[in-house]
N, C-alpha and C positions, 0 to 999 in steps of 0.2 A: 553430577561430576563437579568434584571441588574446582573453585575459581583458579587456583594455582596448578591444577592438572593440565593447563594449556601452558606450554613453554614461553608462548609469546606473551602471555599475560603476566606470566612469573617474572620475565625479565624487565617488563614494563614496570612493575609493583616494586621489584627491588632496585631499580633504577633511582627511584626516590626514597624507598625504605632505608637504603644504605646511608643516608644522611642521619639516621637516627638508630641505625641497627645496634651500634656499639653500646648505647643507653638502654635499650629494649633487651637485648639477648641476655644479659646477666640475671633478669629476673626469672628466666625459665632454664638456665643453662649455667650452673655454677662452677667455679674453679675445680671444686672436689668432683664434679661429675667428669669434667674433661681429663683430670687425672687419672680418674678410673678408666676412661676411655684409652688412653696412652698406655696404660700399665696394661690393658689386655692385650694390647698390639704385641707385647713382646719386643720393645725395641732395643737396639744397642748402638753405639756410636757410628757403626759401620752401616747399619740400616740404609737402605734406600726406600725411602717411603712415599706413597701416594695418598693424597687427602682428596676426597672427591666432595665437591660442595664446599669449598674451603671458605665463602663469604669474606669477612673482613680480616680473618685471620685468626679468630679466637682459639681454636683448637691447635692451629699451626704454631702459636706461640708455647704451647705445652711441649709439643713434638719436638721443638728446637731447643728445649732443656736437655734433651738426650742426644738428638740427631744434628749434625752440622747443617745449616741452611741449605748449602750445596745439594745435599742430598735429600732434600725435601721438594717434592714436586704437588703443585696446587690446581684443581680444575675447578672452574665455577663458570657459570652460564651467563653470570652478569658482569659486564666489564667496570661498572661503577664500584662494584663490591671488591674486585680485583685491584682496582686502583687505590682504595683505601687500605687494602692488605699491604700493597707494595710500600706505602708510605710508612709502614711499621717495621717491614723486615725485608730480606733479600733473598727469600725462598724463590723457586721457580714457578711462576705463576702463569698458567695457560687458560685461554678462554675455551671452553669444552663443554660436551654434554655427557652427563653421568651414564646414560643409555648408549654412547658410542664414544667410549674414551679413545683419545689420540695417542695411543701407545701400542707398541708391539707386544707380542705375547711374553708373558712369564719374566718381565725386567724388575719388578718391585719385591722386595722382602715382606713388605707388610702393606696393606691398603685399609685405611680409615675413612669413614664417614660419619659426621656429628650433625645431626638436625639438617638433614638434607632429603632422606628417602621419603619423608611425608609429602615432597613437591614431585616426585618422580611419577609420571603417567604409568609406568611398568617397572615397579621395583624389583621384579624378580630379573628382569633385563639387566637393570644397574648392578645387582650383584653378581651376577654372571658375568659382566663385563669386569668387575673388580677381582673376581676368580681369574679371568683370562689374562690379565696384566700381572698376576703376583705368581711368583716362584712356588714350586712345590714345597709344603713346609711352612710357607707364609702365613700369617694370620690376617682375617678379614674381620674388621670390627665396625659395627655401625650403631648408632644412636637413634632412637626413634621416640617421638613424644607419645605421652599416654593420652586417651580421650579424656577431657575435663568431666569432673564430677558434676559441676553446677549446670542444670539443664539450658540455662539461657547462654552461657559463653560456651557450652559444647554446640549447641544449634548454630551459633555465629562460626566457631571455629571448623566446623564440618563444612560448611560452605567454602572455605578457604584451602583445606588441606586434607591429606588422608591421616588416617590414626589406624596404622598396622596394630594388629595384636600380637602379642607374644607367639602365639601359635602359627599366626600368619608369618612372622620373621623366621620361625624354626623351619617352616614348611619350605619359605624360598631357600632358606640356607641348604637344607637337604637337597631340593631341586638342582641347585646350583652345583651340587656335588661336595660341600664342604663336610668335614668330619670333626670330631670332638667339639660339638657345639655347646656354648655355655652362655649363660645370659645373667643380668642381674637387674632388677627391678628396684628403682631407687628414686628418691627425691620428694617425698610427701609435701604438698603445699596446701595452703588454707582452702583453696577453691578447686583444687585438683586432686584426681585419686593418686594416680602414682605419677610423677612427673616424666620420668623417662624410663625407657627400655635400653640397655646396653648389650648387645649379643655379638659374640665372637664366634669365628668357626677356622679350623686350619685347612689350607689347600691340600689335597691329596697328591 
């Protein structure tokens, strides 16, 4: 079982990792990638948007280029990450669990999660929760990392987090009832095979 598959361990790690997160994250997740994530969510100025696993607000900043901050709800399991995100912007930040979202059914127009699914013990459950809180016709968009190509880096990384394949994610999206599933594999890196998978589906 990956180290961060346990939520208590994940919270403890990110309590300290939040101190350097904004310096490390751009190495693996570029502004071009987050722009594609937000584009696939089909947002407009009137959208009510949920971001799951919002961290220190990297993707939130891109969402806020389209959607007013009052319409952006962000959930993260780590208070320290939320504190740093709040220092950047006034979106609505909530401490919560991706697999048990603290919202009623069908209230958001779109739901986004970028760089979080790899830490969910039950990814299908997390996707189902995103579907539950999203209105019919809304988009679910998830960004997931690719397994490293370098064998030493891969061995280390697999002890920390999950690396769901494209087929895994498509299967989970279908099981969650999503339609019109689309995906992009992007971001070649020197010691990485494909840096990320960005996958979207529409709530029926």
